[in-house]
Steps between C-alpha positions, in 0.01 A plus 500: 500500500802267497826671592844359417697417815797340329449124521120522527208738455285633781129574476422852621160666539513878509251728676514873567700780343707647782859620454632253758478132403414248770611145421274264698615145580241246608514238774527127455700358347274347236245783487471801269427874499124455551555443874507879533161522330379858503660590834803671350334674208630859477266797509544723192872576462592386851763258367566272205427152633682209336356168617755229423460126463828379643741268319331178374170598661165628382510609137877543492705274272636176645855507639733219616445384861860578594420868440209512748723665757470827687817623332347441155171657605689806626688529171166475319381813680808689388468361144134602492581856607771519235283356221217742579748790525379598844697801617350482849307216651406342831460130578217354709520134595252308712576169678722300260505815287638681806789252508574597139464873571739472795749292300482765226559775756822341631623389156424832327523766773409845377355378169133536598370828639351296783405150615185390685529170685149374581474195729860403439795351689878546486587139588352150494551477874184709541296218340586252774182582692255419219455135601409612853255754360334227291476264796335767716281654229141577598215455444564128536246413231718681241831360625494179296397690186791742534757241611417261217515783245854578614598135463344476153733767362773238454262282296326761283490387135232716340401866505161396638668331797701815575184712488322265739780482754539878491129542568528254790808675639374858496339496849849447646615823337231725648497630856136385514484155335131560428550842343238548227764656275664162455234439237599830335854369453371174357283695256787734404711198406233328294703559182839422653748285310673275752838327466479170693855398411641820652295461818593132525870582472474766768313271737762226466820704461430816701321826437785685335749462787487868591822589685586869481493602865874567511485716184219738596740774605614537140160617373533867409152595377178564698317190626151459644425182696135398541384228740181358648496470877336156481695358204550126563765453230705820461513627857531853630837396645628438149372838384667668798830332410477639146419850620777491762757377249439752220614856575201735515240232421141569609285231664118506496313228691130445434347402833189331357662298224663167438692420183260686268505858628429643154162321522439513876586869548498629142459870580783508753717288268441729202556807717841369611585418140395846379698682767815307417467542124420871538829551684684341210 
């Protein structure tokens, strides 16, 4: 369905019938809700899952480039909850979606029943190490593939190009770059609708400019922080900073995962998610 968010409309796919709504925000930018594939599907009435295509991405309606900011994305979450008349809801954001979820948490403290920050960061300073991670990435035979895919983000012009560079980049995001489940992610995103212009803008102008580290203490609702021990982009140190800055926040680190813990350790990931949502 398309949901009115004020100056645009957001595509939302709904699964499950639980009393508590879970608004899920995908990574990227430039991707869509299919990145979660079947990994978040609720069991019976476990929760009401709302998979969102973020502003100007996926099947959502186009929006002006000057609105592709974290502040606008955060307002979209609040507008979505209002439009759908959600009395109680939680927000789950992964990677770039985690930046949005965290921005929403500091901009609208107490509005959601809870926030889950999955592979997120509180500040751009935690991205400074990515170039070093790329330069040292092993196995060596995959290094050029991954490095060139990162560079091609700034030149992506078609959806097909975005799909190809994502497929090339995935080994960097797994603890084991040869993990057989990398192909599962590629298959899950076979029907994805990519937004090359959004990815291109992020690659040239910055990935959202997340800077909320000094505002974390103002978050008043429960927060769960999820991180992969071997994440090469959103480090455990960044997750620890989030958990330390938000009063009462819980941190769960998956010791056998990189950036894609919901694929690499799906049972442990879902268990952490269930425990948190059950407490809400």
